[in-house]
C-alpha positions as CSV (number, residue, x, y, z in Angstrom):
1,M,-23.2,47.7,-30.6
2,E,-22.1,45.4,-33.1
3,Q,-24.0,42.2,-33.6
4,Q,-22.0,38.8,-32.8
5,N,-21.7,36.4,-35.7
6,T,-23.4,33.6,-34.5
7,S,-23.6,31.7,-38.2
8,P,-22.7,28.2,-38.1
9,S,-19.2,27.8,-39.3
10,P,-17.5,23.7,-39.9
11,A,-13.9,25.1,-39.0
12,T,-13.6,23.7,-35.6
13,I,-15.4,20.4,-36.7
14,M,-13.0,20.3,-39.7
15,Q,-9.9,21.1,-37.1
16,I,-10.6,18.5,-34.8
17,G,-11.6,15.6,-37.3
18,S,-8.0,16.0,-38.7
19,G,-6.3,17.0,-35.8
20,F,-4.7,13.1,-36.2
21,W,-2.7,14.9,-39.3
22,A,-1.0,17.4,-36.9
23,S,-0.6,15.1,-34.3
24,K,1.3,12.4,-36.8
25,V,3.7,15.4,-38.1
26,L,4.8,16.4,-34.8
27,L,5.3,12.6,-33.5
28,A,7.1,11.6,-36.8
29,A,9.9,14.8,-35.9
30,I,10.3,13.4,-32.9
31,N,10.6,10.3,-34.1
32,F,13.3,11.5,-36.7
33,E,15.0,13.0,-33.8
34,L,14.4,16.0,-35.7
35,F,14.7,19.0,-33.3
36,T,17.2,17.1,-31.4
37,K,19.6,17.5,-34.1
38,L,18.9,21.0,-35.5
39,A,19.2,21.7,-31.8
40,F,23.3,20.4,-32.2
41,R,23.2,22.0,-35.8
42,Q,21.5,25.2,-34.9
43,T,20.0,25.5,-38.4
44,M,19.8,23.5,-41.6
45,T,18.0,23.6,-45.2
46,A,15.7,21.3,-45.8
47,I,17.8,19.3,-48.1
48,E,20.4,19.2,-45.3
49,I,17.7,17.8,-43.3
50,K,16.5,15.1,-46.2
51,N,19.7,13.8,-46.4
52,E,20.1,13.7,-42.0
53,L,17.1,11.5,-42.0
54,N,18.0,9.2,-44.8
55,L,14.3,10.9,-46.4
56,N,13.7,9.2,-49.8
57,C,10.4,10.9,-50.6
58,S,10.6,13.7,-52.8
59,D,12.0,17.4,-52.3
60,R,8.2,18.5,-52.3
61,N,7.2,16.1,-49.5
62,V,10.2,17.7,-47.2
63,F,9.1,21.3,-47.8
64,D,5.4,20.3,-46.9
65,F,6.8,18.4,-44.1
66,L,8.9,21.2,-42.7
67,D,6.6,23.6,-43.5
68,T,3.8,22.5,-41.5
69,L,5.8,22.5,-39.2
70,T,6.7,25.9,-39.3
71,G,3.1,27.0,-39.7
72,F,2.4,25.2,-36.2
73,G,5.5,27.3,-34.7
74,F,7.4,24.2,-33.7
75,V,10.5,25.4,-36.2
76,N,11.5,28.4,-37.2
77,R,11.7,29.5,-41.1
78,E,14.6,31.9,-43.3
79,G,13.4,32.0,-46.8
80,V,11.0,29.4,-48.9
81,L,11.5,26.2,-50.8
82,E,15.1,25.5,-51.5
83,T,16.6,28.7,-49.9
84,A,15.1,28.0,-46.5
85,K,17.1,27.3,-43.4
86,Y,14.8,25.9,-40.5
87,S,16.4,26.4,-36.7
88,N,14.0,25.1,-33.6
89,G,11.1,27.3,-32.1
90,I,11.4,28.1,-28.5
91,D,9.4,25.7,-27.3
92,T,10.6,22.5,-29.1
93,D,14.2,23.8,-28.6
94,V,13.8,23.6,-24.9
95,F,11.4,20.8,-24.7
96,L,12.0,18.4,-27.7
97,D,15.7,18.0,-27.6
98,K,17.1,14.8,-26.0
99,N,20.2,16.1,-25.0
100,K,18.4,18.5,-22.3
101,P,17.0,17.7,-19.1
102,T,14.3,19.9,-20.2
103,Y,13.4,16.8,-22.6
104,V,9.8,15.9,-22.1
105,G,8.9,13.8,-25.8
106,G,9.2,10.1,-23.9
107,I,5.6,10.4,-23.7
108,L,5.0,11.9,-26.8
109,E,7.7,9.0,-28.4
110,M,4.9,6.3,-26.4
111,M,2.3,8.0,-28.1
112,N,3.8,7.6,-31.4
113,E,5.2,3.8,-30.6
114,R,1.8,2.5,-28.7
115,L,-1.0,4.8,-28.1
116,Y,-1.1,5.9,-31.8
117,D,-2.7,2.6,-33.0
118,F,-4.5,1.8,-29.9
119,W,-6.3,4.9,-30.1
120,G,-7.5,3.7,-34.1
121,N,-9.7,1.3,-32.0
122,L,-12.0,3.6,-29.7
123,E,-15.1,2.6,-30.8
124,E,-14.8,-0.8,-30.2
125,G,-13.1,0.4,-26.9
126,L,-16.2,1.9,-25.9
127,L,-18.7,-0.7,-27.7
128,T,-17.1,-3.3,-25.3
129,G,-15.5,-1.7,-22.3
130,K,-12.4,-4.0,-23.1
131,P,-8.7,-2.6,-23.3
132,Q,-7.2,-1.9,-27.1
133,N,-3.6,-2.3,-26.1
134,E,-1.2,-5.1,-26.1
135,T,-3.8,-6.6,-24.0
136,K,-6.4,-7.5,-26.4
137,V,-5.6,-11.3,-26.9
138,G,-5.1,-11.7,-22.9
139,G,-2.8,-10.9,-19.8
140,N,-2.2,-7.8,-18.0
141,L,-0.7,-4.7,-18.8
142,F,1.8,-4.3,-16.6
143,E,3.2,-7.6,-16.9
144,K,3.4,-7.2,-20.6
145,I,5.2,-3.8,-20.1
146,Y,7.6,-5.2,-17.1
147,D,8.0,-8.7,-19.3
148,D,10.2,-6.6,-22.1
149,A,13.4,-4.2,-20.9
150,D,12.9,-1.8,-23.7
151,R,9.0,-1.4,-23.6
152,L,9.6,-0.9,-19.9
153,K,12.3,1.6,-20.3
154,M,10.3,3.5,-22.6
155,F,7.3,3.5,-20.6
156,V,8.7,4.5,-17.6
157,H,11.1,7.5,-19.3
158,A,7.2,8.7,-21.1
159,M,5.8,8.6,-17.6
160,S,8.3,11.0,-16.0
161,S,8.5,13.7,-19.3
162,A,4.7,13.4,-18.7
163,Q,4.7,14.9,-15.7
164,M,7.5,16.5,-15.5
165,G,5.7,20.0,-15.1
166,G,3.5,19.1,-12.6
167,F,6.3,17.3,-10.6
168,V,8.3,20.4,-10.9
169,A,5.2,22.5,-9.5
170,F,4.3,20.9,-6.8
171,A,7.8,20.8,-5.4
172,E,7.3,24.8,-6.2
173,K,4.3,25.4,-4.4
174,F,3.3,22.7,-2.5
175,D,4.1,23.8,1.7
176,F,6.7,21.1,2.8
177,S,7.2,23.8,6.3
178,E,5.8,20.9,8.6
179,Y,7.1,18.0,6.8
180,K,10.3,16.2,7.0
181,T,10.1,12.9,4.9
182,L,8.2,12.0,1.5
183,T,7.2,8.7,0.0
184,D,6.4,8.1,-3.8
185,A,4.4,5.2,-4.3
186,G,4.6,4.1,-7.8
187,G,7.7,6.1,-8.1
188,S,8.9,5.5,-11.5
189,A,11.9,6.9,-12.4
190,A,11.9,8.8,-9.2
191,M,11.7,12.1,-10.8
192,L,8.7,13.4,-8.5
193,S,11.0,12.7,-5.0
194,L,14.3,14.4,-7.2
195,M,12.5,17.2,-7.8
196,V,11.2,17.8,-4.3
197,A,14.4,16.8,-3.2
198,K,16.2,19.4,-5.1
199,H,13.8,22.5,-4.8
200,Q,13.0,21.4,-1.0
201,P,16.6,20.3,0.4
202,Q,15.1,19.5,3.7
203,I,13.0,16.5,2.6
204,T,14.3,13.0,2.6
205,C,12.4,11.1,0.2
206,V,11.8,7.9,-1.3
207,S,10.2,6.7,-4.5
208,F,8.6,3.1,-4.3
209,D,7.7,1.1,-7.0
210,L,8.6,-2.8,-8.4
211,S,12.3,-4.0,-8.4
212,A,11.9,-4.3,-12.0
213,I,12.0,0.0,-11.9
214,A,14.6,-0.4,-9.3
215,P,17.9,0.1,-11.9
216,I,16.0,2.8,-13.9
217,A,15.5,4.8,-10.4
218,N,18.8,4.0,-9.3
219,E,20.0,5.6,-12.3
220,T,17.9,8.7,-12.5
221,I,19.2,9.3,-8.8
222,Q,22.7,8.9,-9.5
223,Q,22.4,11.4,-13.0
224,F,20.9,14.3,-10.7
225,A,23.6,13.4,-7.8
226,L,21.0,13.3,-4.9
227,S,21.4,10.1,-3.7
228,N,21.7,11.1,-0.2
229,S,18.4,12.7,-0.1
230,V,16.2,10.0,-3.0
231,K,16.4,6.3,-2.5
232,S,14.6,3.8,-4.3
233,V,12.8,1.1,-2.2
234,S,11.4,-2.3,-3.9
235,G,7.9,-3.2,-3.5
236,D,4.2,-3.9,-4.6
237,F,1.8,-1.4,-3.1
238,F,-0.9,-4.0,-2.9
239,S,0.9,-6.8,-0.9
240,D,3.5,-4.5,0.9
241,P,3.0,-1.7,3.1
242,I,3.5,1.8,1.5
243,P,6.7,2.6,3.3
244,H,5.9,5.3,6.3
245,A,6.5,9.1,5.5
246,D,4.8,12.9,6.9
247,V,3.7,13.3,2.9
248,V,2.7,10.1,0.8
249,T,2.0,10.9,-3.1
250,M,0.8,9.0,-5.9
251,G,1.7,10.8,-9.3
252,N,-0.8,9.3,-12.6
253,I,-1.4,6.1,-10.4
254,L,-5.0,6.2,-9.0
255,H,-6.4,6.9,-12.6
256,D,-5.1,3.0,-13.7
257,W,-7.4,1.6,-11.6
258,D,-11.2,1.4,-11.0
259,E,-13.6,2.8,-7.8
260,E,-12.6,-0.3,-5.4
261,T,-8.8,-0.5,-6.0
262,K,-8.4,3.7,-5.9
263,L,-10.3,3.2,-2.7
264,I,-7.5,0.3,-1.6
265,L,-4.8,2.5,-2.7
266,I,-6.0,6.1,-0.7
267,Q,-6.3,3.2,2.3
268,K,-2.3,2.2,1.9
269,A,-1.5,5.9,1.8
270,Y,-3.4,6.8,4.8
271,N,-2.0,3.9,6.6
272,A,1.6,5.0,6.2
273,L,0.8,8.7,7.6
274,P,1.0,10.0,10.8
275,T,-1.8,12.5,12.1
276,G,-1.1,15.4,10.2
277,G,0.3,14.0,7.5
278,A,-0.6,14.5,3.6
279,F,-1.7,12.0,0.6
280,V,-1.0,13.6,-2.4
281,A,-2.5,12.7,-6.0
282,I,-0.9,14.0,-8.5
283,E,-3.3,13.5,-11.6
284,N,-4.9,15.4,-14.5
285,I,-8.0,16.1,-12.3
286,I,-11.1,16.9,-14.4
287,D,-12.8,19.9,-13.1
288,D,-16.9,19.3,-11.3
289,E,-19.0,20.8,-14.0
290,R,-16.5,18.5,-16.6
291,K,-16.5,21.0,-18.9
292,E,-12.7,22.8,-19.0
293,N,-9.9,20.1,-18.6
294,V,-10.9,18.2,-22.2
295,F,-7.2,16.8,-21.7
296,G,-8.0,15.4,-18.2
297,M,-11.2,13.7,-20.2
298,M,-9.0,12.2,-22.7
299,M,-7.0,10.9,-20.7
300,S,-9.7,9.1,-19.1
301,L,-10.9,7.7,-22.2
302,N,-6.8,6.7,-23.0
303,M,-7.5,4.7,-19.5
304,L,-10.3,3.2,-21.2
305,I,-7.9,2.2,-23.9
306,E,-5.0,0.7,-21.3
307,T,-7.1,-1.0,-18.8
308,G,-10.9,-1.3,-19.4
309,N,-11.6,-0.1,-15.7
310,G,-9.4,2.6,-15.3
311,F,-10.6,6.2,-15.3
312,N,-9.7,10.0,-14.6
313,F,-12.4,12.0,-11.9
314,T,-13.1,15.1,-10.5
315,F,-11.9,16.8,-7.0
316,S,-15.6,16.2,-5.9
317,D,-15.0,11.9,-6.2
318,F,-11.4,12.6,-4.2
319,N,-13.2,14.8,-1.3
320,K,-15.9,11.7,-1.2
321,W,-13.2,8.6,-1.8
322,A,-10.9,10.7,1.1
323,E,-13.8,11.2,3.4
324,K,-14.9,7.4,3.1
325,I,-11.1,6.4,4.1
326,G,-11.3,9.1,7.1
327,F,-9.1,12.2,6.3
328,K,-10.0,15.0,7.7
329,S,-9.9,17.8,5.0
330,T,-8.8,17.8,1.6
331,E,-7.5,21.0,-0.7
332,L,-6.8,20.7,-4.7
333,L,-3.5,22.9,-5.9
334,H,-3.3,23.8,-9.1
335,L,0.4,22.6,-10.6
336,S,0.8,23.0,-14.1
337,G,-1.8,22.8,-17.6
338,P,-3.9,20.1,-17.1
339,T,-2.5,18.6,-14.0
340,S,-3.5,19.3,-10.3
341,A,-2.7,18.3,-6.8
342,A,-5.5,16.3,-4.9
343,I,-4.3,16.7,-0.9
344,A,-6.3,14.5,1.6
345,Y,-4.6,15.8,5.1
346,K,-5.2,12.7,8.3
């Protein structure tokens, strides 16, 4: 039997330690809209890309940038250096071309625009327990985002793109056979409601969020031509009741808040449901052993950066809260990647 090599290696240490290099290469390409331009042109040489992106660095720098993206598998390449022609990889062509409805780059744009610098202060966040974003000088995160129309639109589309895979999977996997109506509390651009309406045409959906979000949600609803099935309703889920429905969903909402506030929101969802109704929290649910869903734990750290007291949670945490509120039973439905639906039945 071959003996397993147990010799120490710094490979993983160096890979993770230099991970911000890889991250910034991809984020820069998205910021330049490189993959969108490649999708339109099909293939481009390095010099064509350099001119198209108005890069003033040396040709060698451009080769290094593009060949790093090639090494990661984001672009394909035929030839080398001056003779090379670049084109999109399969995943980038589907998910990082802004002209396709499958574009998920919104969350990555926000990571580049906001979170990249904020995460540089993770140590300060851990030392102080305080947010490390725009609110370091005071104020509320959501107030600051909602006060800036451009920042709000970026934030809304970022949240929508981050959960698109999970929303589609939920629309396809959840058993809607006993239900007719759905309210998505904190519905943002109405993407969860739209995915449900698209895959489950018998369900009537309400996307419930603050009035500042309504124009964005209505624009998205019109784009999908589903205004007969999805309505945008304005309100504040802290001060207003959540509109009654057979199913109440919250996508990436609970993780923003501390435990006390989570319980308030779960109670409000409970109040909006009939007996037999379902409350669904779509999140990067951390596995109970806290070993596997590393993305979920990093998202929880992101809540430290963003809110100071928000955090991601395990299914065991969810069960405890659901039982405290009075739900009869719970289940966990894996959706896509690190995303799952924690479901509580009234």
